N, C-alpha and C positions, 0 to 999 in steps of 0.2 A: 398315297405313299410314294415317296421318292424312289427313284431307281436304285440308288445306293442302299437304301434301307431294305428294299425287297431282296437285293442280292445278299445282304448280310443275313436277313431272316432265313432265306433259302439255304445259305451256307451252314447256318446253325442247325437247320433241319437235317441236312445231309450228315453233319457231324453226330447229331443225336441218333439218327438212324443207324449209322455205322457202329456207334458204341453199343446200342441195344442189340443189334443183330450179331455183332462179332464177339462181344464179351459177356453178354447175359444170355446164357445158353440153357434152354430147357428141352432136353431130348424127348422125342416121342417114339418114333420107330426108325430103326436103321440110321440113315443120315438125315432124317427129317426132324426138325426141331420147331418149337413154338417161336416164331420170329417176332420178337417184341418191337423191332424197328417199324413194323406196320402200324403201331400205335401212333408214332410220329407222322408216318405217311398219311394216315387217315385224318389226323388233326390238320396237317398242312393242306391236304386236298380240300377239306371242308372250308378252310379259311382263305387260301390263296387261289384255288381253282387250278387250271391247267398248268401254270408255271410250276406248281408243286410237284409235277411229274418228275422234275429234276431230282427231288429229294429221294424218291424211290428208285429211280434209274441209277443215279450215281452212288447212292447209298448201298444199293445191292451189289454193284460192281466192286466198290472199295471194300466192303465188308467181306466179300468172297475172296478177293485178292489177299486181304490180311489173314484170313482164316486158313485158306488152303492153297493159295497161289493160282487158282484157276480163274479163267475169264468166263463168267456165266452168261453167255450170249442168250440162251433160251430164257433164263430168269429175267434178264434185262429187257428183252422184248415183251415178255409177259407183264413186267412192271410198267413199261411204257404204255401198253394198252390200258392197264388198270388206271394209271395216272391220267391219261387223256380222257377216258370215259368218265371216271368219277370226278375229275377236275372240272369237267363240264357240267355234270349233273348235280353234285352235292351242293355247291353254293346257290343253286337255283331252287332247291327243294327245301320246303319248310317242315314237312311232316317227318318225324323220326322213323316211322315204320317204312316209308319209302327210301330213306337214306340207308337203312339196314338192308332192305331188299336190293337196292342198287349195288351195295358193297358185295353181297353174296353173289350176285350175277356177274359183276365185273371180275371178281377174284376167280370165280369158277372158269370164266372164259379165258382169262389171262394165264392162269396156272394149270388148271385141269385140261384145257383144250389147246391153247396156243403153245405153251411150254411143252406139252406132251408131243404135239405134232412136230415141233422143231427138233426135239431130242430124237424122235423116231427117224426123222429124215437125216439128221447128222450122224447119229451113232448106231442106227439100225437096231434099236431096242425092240423087243416084242411089244405090241400095242397093249395087250392085257396087263402085262407087268408094269409098264411105264404109266399107264393110266391109273392103275390102282395106287401106285406110289404117289403120283401127282395129285390124286384125289385126296389122299391123306394130307398132303402139303396144302391143298386148297383149304381144307378145314382148319389146319393149323395157322394159316395166314388170315383167314376170314375173321377169326375170333379177335385177334388184336386190332385188326382194321376197324371192326365195329366198336371196340372199346375206345379207339382213338377218335372216331367220329362222335361217340357219345360224350367223351371227355371234353371235346371241343365246346360243348354247350356250357361246361363248368369253367373252363380255362379259356379266356378270350385273349387272343393275340391282338394287340393294338395295330390297326391297319391305317390309321389316319396319319 
């Protein structure tokens, strides 16, 4: 794939992530929602590997800036971890069960652990409250991520 094509595909992924995250809102608890942008993120990570980290990183930042005007540093760092780890593992893995397991582990570490620790350090939230809230966010983000990875088997992006 040519460099210009890859940039165009990744830009399109960021746009789709932003639209699904910022404008298709399914609330769960408090400020936590089912983030449908993770469907796009999962599909792109499975197809493009590590470069698709940009889809989740910039998609998360832009969607949050559009919705509430806040810069989500903890989310962005968690997304970067998820993107790099899954971008490395998913394209190399053939078995669907392992892809699902990798998604669960990566999103747990990125959201329930990394995001929690950053928010505790930055805002001095109590650990038990922040972990509980981010654990719910982990579940809400894992489901669409797995859907995106599974959909990628049905919808193939032309990489040639």
